[in-house]
C-alpha positions as semicolon CSV with decimal commas, in nm:
position;residue;x (nm);y (nm);z (nm)
1;M;0,005;0,008;0,007
2;A;0,140;0,355;-0,092
3;T;0,225;0,587;0,186
4;L;0,178;0,956;0,145
5;I;0,428;1,173;0,313
6;A;0,240;1,507;0,334
7;P;0,457;1,836;0,312
8;S;0,527;1,978;0,629
9;N;0,544;2,327;0,496
10;H;0,246;2,344;0,305
11;S;0,043;2,660;0,287
12;P;-0,331;2,612;0,253
13;I;-0,390;2,970;0,143
14;E;-0,119;2,903;-0,170
15;D;-0,288;2,560;-0,234
16;A;-0,635;2,723;-0,253
17;Q;-0,476;3,024;-0,476
18;A;-0,339;2,729;-0,676
19;L;-0,636;2,562;-0,741
20;Q;-0,835;2,863;-0,837
21;H;-0,571;2,912;-1,084
22;A;-0,634;2,569;-1,211
23;F;-0,996;2,642;-1,267
24;K;-0,915;2,963;-1,507
25;G;-0,988;2,895;-1,875
26;W;-1,114;2,626;-2,076
27;G;-1,139;2,333;-1,849
28;A;-0,965;2,260;-1,545
29;D;-0,608;2,180;-1,499
30;N;-0,616;1,821;-1,367
31;K;-0,251;1,788;-1,340
32;A;-0,254;2,066;-1,100
33;I;-0,538;1,926;-0,911
34;V;-0,373;1,624;-0,857
35;A;-0,039;1,769;-0,787
36;I;-0,218;1,949;-0,514
37;L;-0,470;1,755;-0,363
38;G;-0,297;1,410;-0,432
39;H;0,002;1,517;-0,230
40;R;-0,188;1,628;0,093
41;N;-0,317;1,430;0,384
42;V;-0,704;1,449;0,478
43;H;-0,633;1,736;0,743
44;Q;-0,430;1,936;0,505
45;R;-0,710;1,896;0,224
46;Q;-0,975;2,022;0,502
47;Q;-0,758;2,318;0,550
48;I;-0,732;2,393;0,190
49;R;-1,102;2,386;0,162
50;K;-1,169;2,622;0,435
51;A;-0,897;2,891;0,303
52;Y;-1,072;2,824;-0,050
53;E;-1,408;2,925;0,089
54;E;-1,282;3,188;0,311
55;L;-1,055;3,364;0,035
56;F;-1,323;3,292;-0,280
57;E;-1,652;3,285;-0,076
58;E;-1,716;2,963;-0,260
59;D;-1,738;2,591;-0,145
60;L;-1,423;2,419;-0,277
61;I;-1,639;2,067;-0,341
62;K;-1,939;2,265;-0,527
63;R;-1,624;2,450;-0,744
64;L;-1,468;2,106;-0,807
65;E;-1,798;1,944;-0,937
66;S;-1,846;2,219;-1,196
67;E;-1,494;2,215;-1,310
68;I;-1,410;1,816;-1,358
69;S;-1,642;1,515;-1,443
70;G;-1,675;1,110;-1,436
71;D;-1,445;0,921;-1,260
72;F;-1,195;1,179;-1,172
73;E;-1,469;1,376;-1,030
74;R;-1,580;1,126;-0,802
75;A;-1,217;1,050;-0,706
76;V;-1,114;1,400;-0,612
77;Y;-1,471;1,422;-0,442
78;R;-1,393;1,153;-0,206
79;W;-1,042;1,270;-0,154
80;M;-1,191;1,594;0,012
81;L;-1,412;1,418;0,245
82;E;-1,335;1,307;0,604
83;P;-1,296;0,934;0,654
84;A;-1,602;0,874;0,787
85;D;-1,827;1,078;0,534
86;R;-1,607;0,876;0,274
87;D;-1,723;0,575;0,419
88;A;-2,077;0,675;0,436
89;V;-2,074;0,770;0,084
90;L;-1,931;0,428;-0,069
91;I;-2,200;0,242;0,158
92;N;-2,464;0,485;0,030
93;V;-2,330;0,400;-0,320
94;A;-2,319;0,057;-0,285
95;I;-2,674;-0,009;-0,119
96;R;-2,811;0,211;-0,392
97;N;-2,673;0,049;-0,654
98;G;-2,871;-0,171;-0,882
99;S;-2,658;-0,433;-0,802
100;K;-2,637;-0,430;-0,456
101;N;-2,275;-0,409;-0,368
102;Y;-2,260;-0,549;-0,025
103;H;-1,902;-0,662;-0,022
104;V;-1,828;-0,287;-0,010
105;V;-2,038;-0,263;0,329
106;A;-1,873;-0,598;0,469
107;E;-1,528;-0,473;0,368
108;I;-1,581;-0,134;0,528
109;A;-1,753;-0,289;0,846
110;S;-1,483;-0,541;0,899
111;V;-1,171;-0,294;0,903
112;L;-1,321;-0,014;1,147
113;S;-1,348;-0,007;1,479
114;A;-1,680;0,033;1,637
115;E;-1,633;0,402;1,713
116;E;-1,527;0,453;1,354
117;L;-1,851;0,272;1,226
118;L;-2,038;0,477;1,468
119;A;-1,914;0,781;1,326
């Protein structure tokens, strides 16, 4: 399994500004989005989301949804969520899916502690 070593000198404000720049022009700069969000841990991504909202008075997740699409949108959206929220989304999608992917529910339930499941 890959391990993320997030930079310790990261600036949420600079990252938020870089994301805003990635949204300029025709379509989004997907490589810039991955370069920023893909190299930050969940706590840092939450800081970026907060900084983006403070700087641009707009929710970063909503902006991402309007700029990107398809599997990339779903992946980035899930990156931005807190772990408990991400697990809830995955379970919801698995249950609502026509094929009823209960293996997703079983996998999440088997690796989380009771406290994490309750969250």
